[in-house]
N, C-alpha and C positions, 0 to 999 in steps of 0.2 A: 482348538484349531489355531494355527499360526496366523497372526494378524500383522499387517503392515500399514502404517499411517503415512500416506503420501498426499496430504492436503494441508501442508503447513502454510500455504498462501492464504488459506481461509482463517486458520487460527493455529497457534503453536502450543505444545505442551508447556506448562509452567516449569521453569528451571527450579530445582530444589532450593538453591540459594535465594531465589526470589520469594518462594513460599515461606522460607525461614524469616526473611526480612519482614514480610507482611504479617506473619504470625506474631512476631515480636511487637509490632505496633498494635495489632488487634487485641492482644492480651494484656498489654502493659500501659497503653496510652489511649485516652478517650476524650481529651479536651478538644475544644473548637478553636481553630487557629485565629478566629476573630475575637476571642475572649481576652480580657486584659489581665486575668489572674494567672497564677503560676501554671495551672494546667493548660490554659490557652497559650501562654508564652512558650511552653514546651512543644505544643502542637505546631505552633508557627515556626519554631526552630527546626522541627522535623521536615515540614513542607519546604521551607526555604533552603534547608541543607540539601534536600533532594533536587530542588530547582537549580542550585549552584552546580551540583554534580552533573546533571543532565546538560545544562548549558555549556559546561566545560567540554563535555564529550562531543556535543554537536557543533561546537565552535561558534557559539553566539553569546550575547550578554544575558545575564540572569533576568533582567527586566524586560527582555524581548520574548521570554517564554511564557505562554499562556496555557495553563492546564485545562483540558477539556475531557469529555466523556469518551473520546476516541477519534478515529480518523474522519468519520462522517461529520461529526460536529466541527472538527477543525476545518474541514473543507467548506462547510456552510458558513462558519464564522468568517473565514477569509473572503469568500465570494460576496455574501450579503453585506459583510462588514465594510468592504471597500465601496461597493456599488451604492449602498444606502447612504453612506457618508457623502458620496458625490451627488446623490439625487438620482433615483432609478430611471424615471421617464426620460427618454431621449439619449440615454447613455449607451455605450457599446462595449460588449465583452467578447473576447476571443477564446475559444477552447478547441479541443480536438474531438473527433468522432469516436475515439477509443477510450475516453475517460471513464473512471469509475462512476457508477450511478449517483454517488454522493455529489459529484460535480455536475453531471448531465441533468439530473433532476432539479438541482438548484438553478441551473441556467434556464431550464424550461419554465420554472416558476418566475424567474425574472422577466422572461418574455411575456408572460401573462400580465405583468405589471408595466409593460411599456418599454422595456429594455431590449435593444437589438443584440442578438447573439450570432456570431459567425462560428460554424463548426468546421474546422480545418480537416481536410481529408488526410489519409495516410497512404503510404505505398503498400505493396503486397507483403512487406515484413512488419507493418504496423508502425512505421516511423513517419513523423511529420516533416515537412520541408520548411526550413527557416524562411525561405523566399516566399512561401505561401502566407506565412504569418506576417511578414513585412508588408506584403501587398494588401493584407486585410486591415491593417491599422489605419484608423481614421482620426480626425481631430477630436471626436467625442469618445474615443476608446479609453476606458478607465482601467481595464484589467485584462491581462492575458493569464489564463490558467491551463497549464500543460503538465501532466503527470511526469514524474521522474522515470519510473519504470513500470511497465504495464503488468497488472495483476493476473492477466489471463495468459499472455504469451511471453512475458518477460522483457519485451523490447524496451531498451533505454533510449530516451529522447535526447536531442542535442541541447541540453539544458543551458550550458555555458553560452552557446551562440544565441539562443533565444533571450537569455537574460541580458546579454550585451546589447541586443537589438532594442529591447524594452527600455533599457537605461538611456540609450541614445534618443529614443522617441518620447521619453517622459511618461511611460506607461508602467503601472504596477504589475509585477510578475509574481504569480503564486505557483508553487509546484506541490502536488500531492506525492510525497515521498514515503507514504505508508509502507509500500511493498519493498522499497529500496533500503531502508534502514536495516543494517545487519547483513545485507547482501551486496552492498556497494560502499566504497569509501566516501563518506559524506562529511563535508565541513561547510557550515553555513557561511563562514567568513570568506571562503575561497571562491564562491560562486556568486554572480550578480543576481541573486534571487531575493525578493522582498519578503516573501512569506513561505513557510514550509509546514506541511502537515505530517504528523507522525502518530503512531498508535502502538501501545505497549504489547498488545496480544499478538503482534506479528514477530516479536523478538523474544518469545518465551517469558513474557510478562503477563500481568493480569488483564482480563477483558474489562472493558468499561472505563479505561483511562487513556488519554492521549495528550497531544500538545500541538499548539500552533506557534511557530516562531514568527514574530512580527517585528520587522526592522524598525529601529528607533526612528521616531519622527513621523511614522505612518499613522494617519487618522483612521480609526476603525470604529464603526458603529456596532455596539454590542447586540447580541441576540437575546440575552437573558438579562432581566432586571430584578432588583431586590436586594442588592448588597454591593459592597465596595471591593469584593475580592478580585484578584488578578488585575489590579489597577483599573477597576471599573470596566474591564473588558469582558468579564465572564462571571456574573453573580452566582452565588451558591457556595455552600460549605465545601471546602476542599476534601477530596477523597484521600485522606491522609495515608491509609494503608496502601491504596492503589498507587499513589504517587511514589511512595517509598519503594514499592515493587517495581515500578517503572524505572526508577533510578538504578536499582540493582540489575535489572535486565539490560538497561542501556550500557552499563559498565561491562557486562559480559559480552554484549554484542559488538561494541566498538573496540574494546581492548583486545578482543580475540578475533578481529575481522580477518586477518590473514589466514588463520587456521580455518575459519568458517568458509571462506572463499575456496580454499584448496579442497576442503571436504565436499562442498557442494559440486565442484567441478568433477571430482572423483566419482561421486554418486551418479551424476548426469552421464559422464562418459561410460561408466560401467553399464548402466541401463541401455544406452544406445548401442554399445558394442555387443552386448548379449542379444539384443533384438536383431541386430544385423546378422549375427551368427545363427540364431534360431529360426527366424522367419524371413530373413532376407531384407535388404534395404528397400526393395520395391514394394514391400508389404505395408509400409508406413511412411508418413511425411512429417517433417518437423515444421511447425508453424511459428513464425517470428523471425526476428533478425538474428543471424548467426555470427555477427561481429559485435553488435551492441546489445547485450542482454544480461539480465539478472540470472546468475547461475543456478539458483534454487528453483526456478520455474522452467518446466519443460512441457510444451504443448504438442501433442502428437495426434495425428489422424490415422485411423486404420480404415481405409475406404470400403473394405468389405463388410464392415460391421457398424451399425448405427451407434451413436453416443449412448443412448439409453440402454441398448443391449449390452454393450461393453461394460458400462458402469455397473449394471446389475450383476453381470457375471464376475466382475472383479470383486464386488462386494461379497458374493457367495464364496469366493476363494479367500476372503479375509483381507482384501486390499482396498483401502479407502483412497479414492481419487475423486476428481470433480469434472464437471462439464464447463466450468468457468468461474466467474465471481461467486462467492458464497452468498451474496445478496440475491442472486437470480438463479443459481444452479438447481434449486429445488423445483423450478418450473420446467427445466430441461428445454427451454427455448433455445433457438440457435443464437449463439453469442453475437452481440452487436459489434464486438471487436473484430471477430473473424469476418463478419459481413462487411465491415468498413474496409477490411484488407482485400475485399473482392476475390476471395478464394473460390475455387470450383466447388460446385454443390456437393460432390462426394466427400470433399475435405471438410466442408462446413458441417455436414451432418454426421461426422464420425470423430469429432475432436474430443480429446481427453486431456485434462491438465494434471500432470504429476508435479508435486512440489515437495521439496526435500527440507529436512531440518534436524533438530536435536533428536538423537536416538537412532536415526537411520544408518544402515550399514551397507557395504557393498554386497554382502550376502543377501540382504533384502532386495537389492536391485536385481540380482541374479534370479532370486525366487520370483519376483514380479515378472521378469521376462519369460521365465518358464511357464508361468500361469497364463500369460498372454498367448504364448504358443499353444498351450492346451485349449484355451478358449477358442482360438481361431480354427483349430483342427476340429473341435467339437461342432462348431457352428457350420463349418463347410459340409459336414456329414449330414 
């Protein structure tokens, strides 16, 4: 049976060049980067070489890059790191209602510890208002954390404007850019952002490795203790093969960004055009901002069919899609992102996320549209 993978926002297939780079490390090098002998020095050289490459690609300094186990740890290190360094009780944090659960659950935990959190609402496209954030900042506000681009609907937030606001008000600004790397032109030096979260497995790299960029001079309380790695910000033996794979994936993603963006737009437009042709524009709705968006994420609602039914039927046809974030889609609960956008109930209960990436073709988009038409016809009968 023909299969089509359209869940790249959850995790991406590893690029062959990344697998090759990792295999070289795993089969030829086994030293610990903290050891002082020749094996350790070679391991440290590999880790620091990858760090320099990634930092150059992201537009930050090498000593600003902290390797982590992925986006969730990066988000947690940023949020708890800043708030705990300031003293949790009595402090104030601002985030949005549509953040990834790595941010939302971290903020909820801070609330249990006596920190006040303001959850900024979004408009019907999933975008926050800079004015709302400005109005929420208080004297005790220590952190604003707003994602770069949404993982469920693709909406891009006004990051530059939020960063400028935070800089003027003396508040640390963190952005979860996990979903944006490889789907947006990113340069840490060009935007007024203090901390950035990234993850390798969203850009055809390995699962289990990510990074947090921490602006020089920022005091960060560590989450892990037991070693001096990552300049005392993240203890633990470095994932040497994963880090090397992250560097290889970042080079492919950043250096090929123009081709990637063009390909994603082509896939997105092909799927939409075929759906309009086959089932009609009135048979589906596009969820998210249609001006500011990540081109590899397309969230559609088919009001005649529930999310669970459509996903099940797509899966039977060999098409892998999702109901939202990979962290929660297994439960098939209504997306907190779509709820925050205050969409009509038929739209909420029929949303499907299609996300594109390496290996997808326009022929697959045509095939997917045809299968959706078949599913809708079958269910109507």
